[in-house]
N, C-alpha and C positions, 0 to 999 in steps of 0.2 A: 787418282780414277776417275773416269766418268761416273755420275750418276743417274744420266739420262741418254736411253738409246733408241734412237728412233727406229722405226721400219715401215715398209710399204714400196711401192714400184720404185726400181732403179735403186734400193738401198740392198746393198750386200758388204755387212761388217767383218772383217777380217781379225777384230778382236775377239777372242774365245768366250769373253765374259758376257757378250751379248746370245750367248747359245747355251750358257750356264743357267740352269734352273733353280741353283741355290742363289744367284745374284738377280735375275730380271724376271725370276717366278715362271712355272709352268705355263702359263696363258702369254706372259709375254715371250717367252722362249718359241712357242707353237706359233704366235703371231709372226715372229721374224722367220722362221722356218717356211710358213707356209706364203708369205710375201717372196722370199727368196726362190721359191719352186715355181713361181707366176700364177699363184691362185689370186682371186680376185678380193684381196683383203683390204679393207679401209686404211689409209695411212693413218700413223701414230706414234707415239711414242713411250716407253715403260722407265718410269724411275724406280730404282733397284732396291731391293730389300735392305740394303746397307743404311740406304736413307732413312727408311723405315725407322729400324734400328736406333739410329741417331735420333731422329726426333722424338721418340717415345723416352730413351735416355735423357735428352737435353731439354728438360721441362717444355715438352710439347713445341718446340721452334724448329724450324727448318733451316737446314743451313744455307749459310749466306751464298753461296754458289748456284743454288738449287733455282733459284729465281730466274736468272741468266740461263742455264740450262734449260729450264723450261721455256722461257720466252724463246729461245734458239729452236727448239725442237716443235714449237707450236708454229714457227714460221716454216717450218718443212712441211707442215700439213697444209696452211694455206696456200703454200705453192702449189702444191699436188692438187687440191683440189680446186683451185679459183677462186676460195672465198676468204675474208678477213673476219678474224674473233672479234665479236663487237659491233662489227660493221652494221649500220641502218637500214640498207637497201637489199643486202645478200648475204645473212649471216652465217657464218662457220659456227655449227653446233659440234660438241664433242659427248662422248661418254666418257664415266669417270669410273674404273671398276678395279678392283682388288685382283691379287693374283700369287696365291702363296708358291712354293715350289711342290706342293702336292695339293690337290683338289679338295676344297672344303665347300662343297656346295652351299649356295644360300648362307653361310656362315658369316660372310664380311659385307660391306656394304658397296652400292651400283648406285649412281646418278647418272641419268641420261639426259639428254636436251639440254646439257648446260650451255649458258651463254645466250638464255634469253632471258628478255626484259622487258618494259611497256613500250620501248623504240624498236627493237631487233625482232618483237614477235610480229609486227606491221612490215617491217620488211620481209621476213620469212613469208607471210602471207603473201604479198604482190610477188615474190621472186618464183614461189611454189605455184601460184595461181588458185590458191586453195586455201580460204581463210579458215574455214573447219578445221583442218590439218594442223595450222598453225595455233590457234586456241587449244585443241586439243595436246599439242605437244606441251604449250605452255603451262596448262593445267597439270600434265604430268611432271614438269620440270618442278614446280612450286611445290607440288604433295611430296616427290622425294627430297626435294632440298631441303624440306621444311623439318621431316623426320630425320634424315639421317646428318644433316649439318647441324640445324637449330635445337635438334633433340625433341621437338613437338610430338605427342603421340599421335603416329598416324590413324587410329581409330577417328580422330578429332575429323579429319578431311574425309574418310570411307563415309561418315555419318553423312557430312554435309554433300557427298556425293550421291548416297542412297536417296537424301531427302531432294535433292535436284530433280533425280529420275522419278521420284515419286510424283513431285507437283507437276512435272512435262507429262506424267502418264505412259511413260516409256520403261522399259526394263533393261535395256542395254547402253552401255557407255555409247557405242557409236550412235544412237540414237539422238543423241544431245546436238543440238545446232550451234553453230559458231556463238549467236548470242545468248544460248543458254552457256556454254562454255566460258566466255568472258564473264558472264553474271557471277557464276561458279568460283571464278579465280577471284574477283572482288570479294567474295564470302572467305577464301582461302586468305587473302591478305588482311582480313579481319583478325581471323583465328591467330594469323602469327603476330600481329600488332598487339592482341589482347595478351598474348603468353610471354613475348619478349620483350613488350614496351618498346619498340623498334620495328619500323617499317620493313618489307621482304626488302633485300639486297638487292641493287639495280647495278653496280659495278661489276660486269663479267669477268676481271681480273681477280677480284675480290671473292666472286663466287668459285672460282677455280681454285685458289690457293686454299678455301675454306673445305672446298669439297676433297682434294688430295687430303690435308691435314684429317677429315674426317675419316675417310678410307686407312690412313695410318692407325688412328686410334681405336677402329674397328678390329684390329687385330686384338686388343685387350677387352673387347667386350665380352661379356657374360658368355653368349652363346658359343661365342668363338674358343673360349677357353674350355668350356665343358666341351666340344668339339674334338678339341687338340687332347685333352685327356682322355677322353673316350678312344680315340684312335692314336694314342702314342706319338704326339706331332710336338717336337719340341718349340718351348714357347720362344726360344732366341734365334729360330728361323726370319720371323717377321715375314712382311706380305709387300711383293712391288704393288705399284699403282700404274695401271694402264691408260692412258689417255687416248682418245680415236676418235676419228670423225665420225658423227653419224650419218648413218644411213636409216632410210625412213620405211617401214612396213606399214605404217599408217598414211599411207599418201593415196588412200583411196582404192579399189577394185583390183587394181592392175599389181597393188602393193600387198605384201603378206611377212610374216615371219613366222618361225619356226625351230625347232627341236628333233635332232634327228640322231639314230644310231645306225652305224654300217650291219649291226647284226642284233638280233633279238637279245636287249639285257638280262631277261627273266628266265628265257630257255634256252639262249643259246644259238637258236636258229639261224640260219645265213638267209636272213631275209631283212629288207630294211625298214626299219621300226621309228615311227616318230609322229608328230602332230605338227599342224599348223595352224595359222588363223589368216584371213583375209582381212586386211587395213585395221592393223594392229601392230603394238610394239613388243618386245620380247616379255616384259614383266606379266604381260596379259595372258602366254602359255604357261611360264614356269611356275606362277603365284595361282593359277585356276581362277582368276577372273573371270574369264571365258571358257565355257568348255570347247575344247578345240577341235578340229575336223584331223581325221585321218589322212597318213600322207601317201598311202599306198591304196590300189584300188581294190587290192586283195585282204587288206587289212578292214576296209570299210565294209567289204562284203560279208566278210566273216562275221562283223560286229553289228551286221543289219541296220548300220547308220543309215541317214537319209543325206545328209549333206556333202557335196564332193569331195573326193580323195585330192589333193594336189596333182597327182598323176592324170587325174581326168580335167581339173579348172585349167591347169598352167602346165599342160605336155611339155612344152619346149624348155621351160624353167626346169622341170622335173627331170628331164632327160642329161641338161647339163649337172644337175646336181648330183644324181645317179653317178656319174662320168667322175666327179669329183669324190664321192663317196669311196670309189674303187681305188683312186690315186689316192685318198689320205692312207686307207688302209694298208696297202702296199708300201706305202713310204715309212708309216710307223709302226709297219708290222702287229698291228693289235686293232681290235675293235675300236671305233672311233664315237664319241659324243660330239655332236658338232652342233652350233648355232648358225642360223643362218637370217638374212634378210633378203625380201626381194622389193626395190625400189622402183616402180613404174616397169616392170618386165624385167630389171636387170638383177641378176643374183650376186650376193655379197657373202663371204662366209666370216665369221665373227670371232669363231673359237673354235677349236678342236682339242680334245684331250681322249687318254684312254677312258673308255667309258668304265662308270662303275656297273657291275653285274652281280647278280646272286650268284651263289657257289655253284650251282647247278650249270648255270648259262657260262661261267666261268671254265669250269671242267671241259663242257661240251667244245666252247672255243678253242680252249688250248689244244683238245684233241683233234678236232677237225683243222688246224691251223697245220699242225704237224703233218696229218696225212695229208693236206694240199700242198705241203713243201714249203710253206711261208716262212715257217719257224721252226728251230732243232727243238727236240726234246728236253734240253737242259734248260733253254729259253722257255719253255712253256712251264717246266717245274717252277723257274724263279718266277714268274708272273701269276701264280695264284697264291691269295693270301690265306696262309694255314687256317687262319682262325675263322675264317669265312665258312671252311667246310663243319662247322658247327650247325648252320643250317640244314644241311641234309642228312643231320644223324638222329633227329627227334620226329616226334610221333607226326603223323598228318590226321585229320579228322576219320575216323571208322566210316567206311562207305555203307555199312549194312544197318548205322545207328539212324533212328526214326528222327526227325528235326521238324522245325516250323519255320520257314523260310520267311523273313521279313522283308526283305528286297536286295537289291544288289547295287553293286558300281561297277567300277573298271579294277581288274586284277591289277592290282598296283605293284605288289610284292609279293611272292610265296609264300605258302604256309601257312597254318592255321591256329589261331590262339583263342580262348574264352576268357571270360573278366568281367570284373564289374566295371560298368559304365562310370567314366571320370569326363568330365568337360573342360578341364585346363590342365596342364601341364604341372603347376605347383601342388594341387589335390593328387594328382598321378603320384607325384614323389612321396607325397606324407602316406599314401595308402599303401605303396609297394613297401616303404620301407617297415610297416606293421606286418610285411609279410603277404598283402593279398595281389592277387593276379587282377590288371587292371588294362582296360581299353581305352586309349585316349581317343573321345570323339571330339571332333571339330569341324567348323565351317571350312577351314583350311588351314593347316598348319603355317607357322612362319619359323624362322631360326631361333624367334626365342623359346619356343616350345621342345627345343633341342633334350633339353635335361627330363623333359616327361615323356617324351619319345622313347629314351632311352631306357627308363624303367617299366615301360608300357609292355604287354605282351604282344599287343597289336593296335593298329594305329588305323581308325574310321574318318573319311571327311566327307563334308557334304559336295564339294566342289574341288575342282580341279582334274588334271589328267593324269597320264601316264609319265608323263615327265614333270610332275608338279614338285612343288619342293617335299610335299609329304612320301611322295613314291621314290624319290631319288634316295633320302635321305633313310628312308627303310629299308630300301634294297640294301644300301651300305652297310647299315646296321643289322641285317637278317631279321628284322621283323615283319610278319605278314603285314601288309595294307590293302586296305579296300578304299579307294579314293573317288571321287565324283558321283556319289551316289544322290543323285540328283533329289528322290522321294524322302531325304533326310533332312527333317526339319528341325534345327535346336533353337531352344529357348535357353539362354544362358540365364536369364535371371531366374527363372522357374526353377532351373538345374533338372532340366526334363528335355526330352526329344521325342520325335514322331515321326515313323517310317510308314509311309499308306495308310495312314488312320491308326496305326498300334503304337501307345504310348508308353514309354519306359523312362524312370525316374533314374538319377544318379543312384550308383549302388547296386540297380538292376544286372543280372547276369544276361550277358550275349556272347555269340560265337563268330567270329569272320573269317571266312576262308580266301585269304589271297592271292590263291592260284585261280579260283573261281570268279571272285568279285562278289560271292553270296554272303548274306548276313541271316543269322539266325538267333531265334531266341534259346536263354538259357545256355548251359555249359553243355557241349557235346562230346562223347570219348573219342580218344584216338587211336592210332595203329601206327606202328612204326612204318617208316619207309622204305621200299626197295631200293637198293642202291643200283645204279645202272653201270652201262660198260666202261662210260668215260671214267667213273669213279676208281673202278677196278683198275684201268690201263694206269691213269695218274699214280696211283700207290704202287702199282708195279714198277713204274720208273722210279719213284722215289725210293724205294728199295733197292735199286740197282746203284744208285747214286750215294745214298747216306754211308756213312761211317758208324755214328752210335747206334746199338740198339734201342729199341724202344718198349719196356714193360708197363703194367698198369698197375694203380693203386686200387686194390679190391680185397674182400673178404667174405662178399656172400658167394654162391654159386651163380646167381643171375648176373652178378657183373663180371664174374669171371667169365660166363659164357658170353657176353656182350663186347668183353675185352678181346676174347679169342676172334670172333668174328670180323673184329676191326683191326686184327692184325697184332696184338699184343705177343709180343716174345718170352714172356714169364710175368711175374708179379714181384714188383720192389717193393712195396709195401702191402703187408697184409697186418692189418690193426687188429689184435686180438679181443682188444677192450669191447668192441663194436659188437663181438660174439655174447655177450656177458647182459645182454637188456632185453634177450626174447623169454617170452613165457616165464616159467618156473626158473631160470638161470637168475635173473635178477635175486630172487629171494636167497638163493644162495650163495652168490656174490655178496649180498650184504650180510648173511650169517657169518662169512668167513670175514669180513673187515670189522664186524662188530664182534668177533671172539675174544677173549681177556686172554686166552693163552695158546699156545700150537696145536695142542690136541683138538680144541675146538676147532681152530681153523683147518685141519686136518680133514674131519668130519666133514665142512662143506665144501673140500676141494675134491675129496673124493666123489662128490656127487656132480662137480663140475667136469671131471675128468673125461667121462664117455660122452658129454655133450662135445668138448673139446676135441676130442678125439676123432668123432664124427665129421664135425666141419672141415679138419683138416684132410681125412680122407678125401671127402667130395672135392675138396679145393684141388688136392693132387690128381687126381681123377681128370679133372678138365684142363690142366694145364700139361698132362700126357708128357712129361718127361721135362718138361720148361721149366728153369730155377724160379723157388718160390721163397721169398723173403719174407719172414713171420717177425714181426716185432711184439717180445714179451710185453706184459703188461705196462703200460705207459702212465697214464692221468692219475691224476691226485685221487684217491679211495673215496674222497668227498662225494666226487661225481656220482658214484653208486648209491649215494644215502637217500632215504626216504624226505623230502621236503615238507609235505602236507599232514596235517593229522590222520587223515584217513589212510595214508600210506603208512605211517607208522603202527596204526591199529592193525592193519593187513598185516605186515612184516610181524609185529607180535603174535598174532595169530598164527602164522605159517611155522616159526620157529621156536616159538614157547617161551619166550622172553616178555617180560612186561616193559611196557609202554615208556614209563620213566626210565628205566635201567636203558634201552634203547637210545632214548633221547639225551642221558648222558653221554653214555658213549659217541654218539653222533658230537657235540658239544666236543669232547674231547679231541677228536679229530678234525676241527674245524682248524683252518690254516687263514691267517691274514693275506697272504699272498701266495696262493696255493701252485700256480704255475710255475712259481719257482723254488717250491716246497717238497714235500714227502710225493715225490713221483719219480718215473721210470727206474732205473737201476738202484736208486735209493729203496724203492719197496722191496728189490731183488737181495739188497744187502741185509735188510731188516727182515723181510719175511722170505727166506730163501726157498720156503715150501711153495709158493705161489710160482717161481720159476721153475719149480722142478716139475709140480703138476703139469705146467704148459710144454716143458720139453719133452716129459713122457708122453704126453698126448700127440706132439708131433712126430716123436720116433715110431711110436705104436702104430700111427695112422699110415707113417711112410714104408713099414713093415709088411702092414697088411696091403697096401696098393702096389707096390712093388711085387708082391708074392701073386696075387691075384691076377695083376696085368701082363706081368713079364716085362714091363718097362721099369726103367731108372727112373725113381723120385729124387728131386735134387731140390731139398731144404736147406735155406742159409736161415741160422737164426740170430737175429739183431737183437743186440741190448741196446736199450734207448738211454738219451740223457747220461752219457759216460763224459765224464769231466777228467778222468785220470786213469793210466794204465792200470793201476790195482785194482780200481772198480771193474774194469772190463776183465780182469785175469780171474777175479775171485768168483765171477759169475759165470766164466767161461770153463772152469774148471766143474761147475756145480752141473752145466749143461752135457759136458764129456763124461761124467760120471753117471749121469741117468742113460746115455747114450749105453755105454757101456753095460749097464744093467738090462736094459731094453734087450738089446742085439744079442745078449748070453739068453735072455727068456725067449726070444724069438726063433734062436737058431740062424740070425740073417742079418747082413748089414748092409746100410747104406751110407752113401757119401754124402759127408755135409760140411758146412763151415759156418763160423762162429764170426761175426765182425761187430759193428756195431754203427749206429746213429750219432753222425757229427752236426750238433746242433747248439753248441756251446762255446763262446768265444775260446773258453781254455783250450777245449778239445782240437780245436785248429790250430792252438798254438803251439801243442806238445803232440801234436799227430805222429810225429815220428816215435815217440815213444809208445802210443797206442798201437801205432801200426805192427811194432813188434809182436803184441799179443792177438789183433783183430786181424782175419784174413780180407775183409773187406770192407771200405766206408759207403755208407749212403748218407749225403747231406740232405736231412731234415732242415729244408730252406725256410718253412714257417717259423718253428721255434727259433734259429740261426737268426733271422732278420727281427725277431722282438728284443733277441737278447744282446744284440748287437749295436740296435739302435736306440734301445730302451724304450721302445713303443710296443704297447699291448694292441694286437691287431683286432681285438675285440672292440677296443673303444678308438683307435685310431681314425675311424670315417669322421668323428665328430669336426677335427681338426685338418688331416692329411690333405682335403680338397682345397683348401687355402694354401696350404706349403706348396702345393703343386702350380695353385695358380700363381704365387710369387714367386715361382722358379726354384724353391728350396731342394724339392727333389723334382727330378724331370717327369717321373712316373710313381704311381704308387709302388711302395718297394715290396708290399706283400703280394701284387700282381706282376712285377717285373724285376729280377735281382739287381737289388743296388750294388753295379758291379763295380763301384770306385771303393765300397766298405764292406760289406757282405761279400762280393765276388773275390776281393783280395785275401779274406780269411779263407775261401774254399779254395784259390789258387795255391795259397801257400801251405793248406793242409794236403791237397794233392799231390804237390811237390816232394812234402815232407815225407808222406807216407810213402811214395815209390822209392825213396831214398832207404827207408828202412826194409821195404818188402817190394822188391821188385815187381812180383805179380800180383800186386793187390789189387782188386776189384775196384772200380770208383763208379759212383751213380750217384742218382738225384731221385728223393721221393716226396719234397714239398708240392705243395700246388702250384709251384715255378714250373715243374714238369711238364707242364703242356701249355705253358709261354713261350712263343715262338721266339721272341728277344732273348728270354733265358736261356733256350735251349742253344741257340746260336751261341752264346756265352759258353754253357757246357761244353759244347763242342771244340771252342777254341782251346779249352782248358784244358781239354783231351780226358773229359770223363769217357767212362765206356758203355754208360746206358743214361736214359731217363725214365723217369717211372711217372704216368699220368693217369688221371681218372679214366673209366673204361670209355665215355664219349669224345675224349681228348686224344685218344692213341692215334688217329688218322691224322690230327692235327700236327701231333710229334713228330710222326713219321716223315710228313710233307717237308715240317721245319727243319729236322735234319737232314734233309737231303738238302736244301736251300742251303745251309751252312755250309755241307762239305762243298758243294759247286763254289761258296764265296769264297772257300779256303783255296781251292783249286785256282781259281781265279786271281787270287793275291799272289798264288806261288808259295803260300805256307801250308803247313799240315802240322795239326796239334800234336802233342806226344802222347800216345795213347799205346794202351795194348791191345791188340787187336784179337778179335774172335772168341770175347768174353761175352757170358748171357748176363 
């Protein structure tokens, strides 16, 4: 099979691999497709992802045939543009760029202007008639190549560049003369020789081979691994490499470069959105090296900017660009993110891809495109990332709160966030790990900051525009971002910054509003956002297409209300232990735990009964006839006990037992491995009076609410941590006995079921026996993952990142179900359960219930519902719809019982 595919004018591959993003990457596939439909794409070639994987596996050596195929493809470029690579008189220069099958903006490496050396730079100056342009291109190439290929810290070159501008009394790179740039390159060469003990490479073939290898290697860079881990991108995909003839936006005032979106990626409005720079190369826009200009007159006017828009400065080129915008959006049937260059008045398209957008924009674009007749409803559902909805469901700044404005920048990614200022990604990670909210403040971000950006509540940069690295990555992550805050001055050494004369140090609190670009002093209060028409429309579409029902994990009235507002169809997990920590209840609970006999326990339980009854009654009222799965007490009892001396003293006073006696009892209950100790159903077996009290509270509340409202109440009582059918049967009989007593006392009966949580491997293995007793299974995937993998989720963070980076696990198994291990147990247990009880109800209530990939797995297995935290209910609704549509597309349907809550 071929490892290199060419693209450009006159190239029309019959080989389907040339269109396959898994083979040539998203960028390569799109470049080939744009060339095929006649767009002005500079010619080039793509090296496949397969070659990348071979390179990484085979001790970082390229396959024997690659050199020959690259040389042949390079000849194709030479013939097309009429220049030769390495020619001293009129040299061909190329760009070398990554291209994974999905967009990973800024995560891997790029090298521009490759093919320059001390001879070809003079040929470029002569052939272009612009000496400054030639030396500027060489300066850029040396800086990029030295950083990417030779591994020399780019800050060394940035410092030299800043010093050169300072010495010449200029503020912009474009103000440096050809002589200045030539002198600067000499300094760059000195840095290279000092760092590597060898001169800068002059052989252009060596430059190209090394650049290709460096892009392959960047797939395994720390920042790429972090990005893949955060976005669920498998490490075995690899990246393609795209080598393309250079076109130059830095050839004077008739040349330019820019990045544009066919619709606004922040709001979804149907309006061109982008930035451009005259006499520049693409890195200047994306990296925020210069503050860019607006693309359209309307955007410039709205911002009150003085520099002309492209629409005004280059009207003919802008008209052609707008035509291509329409063509590309129609062709790909999605909003496009486009990179372009203008070389002496001629427009070239360097890249197109489906643009990253905020959740708000994604919903609006999807609904608008359906209403415009561009796509179908099913396509609209498929293209919205369910996880991105999280951006819409959280608070924004309270408009009535008093505030002190420090300054402003560009509204690069919407939403608001408050936190302590930190000035580097590592500090952000450390402080966030300690539970602190942080705002990452940088001159500009780079791909190396990805781990800090992920943990930060928000991002603030002094430089960069709306399409800078910080803006694009923040939007993709759903983080608020303010970029290009020109009044922000950062002193990294002093760990402080200043905005318009107001100084603040690391650790000081600020608030940013990524929707307005404003920066405020201190932490400001927030309010819940109003969900708009597009959200409701997409949710209605999702509900129309999904098979599985969606419940919530909730045990407080507030959480239940939120979940109902977000469309929850019941409660899949009500954790009763959370009800015991409030107010006086914790002391009653401790009194019960520390009791030395059943009589003492009953005294404490009698005090807890009315509290539990009140809790359940409020939940049943809110859920209005929807099923409510109540898990009886699950955690080990030591979790409720005092830890500090003051807590023991307070408890002693409350319950009338001496501190020494309390401490001795606490020591008796201590366990070396409590998560596998006396917890779950084991508590009910040893202390049946605990489960009797809880069952009575449930049934008394159900009867009261049913009588008051006239509506059915649907309690489902879940026995946790069952490993044998006998355990479940014993405790089920206790629950039934309590129900009969309560119904006799109340003169009223409510329908209920008793089931269990499958969270132990043994329970999955004997699920047929357990199903003869239990009327439903709810898979508790948090503990099932722990007990199957033998990994504590509380401690796994210390090493799981390394496991994922090394490909041992594709993703964090506590975030997304381990399909090959835990998934097999779930599928087996579901099958065994159905064999034993045809009408058994099957659901999932672990944290995986809000993870789109896990939801897709649950749908394939045929579970009846998933249960997610309240704010993830819309995510689950959309993910369930996407899974159902995927099953329809495959022509497969899961084995499932329909119409179960």
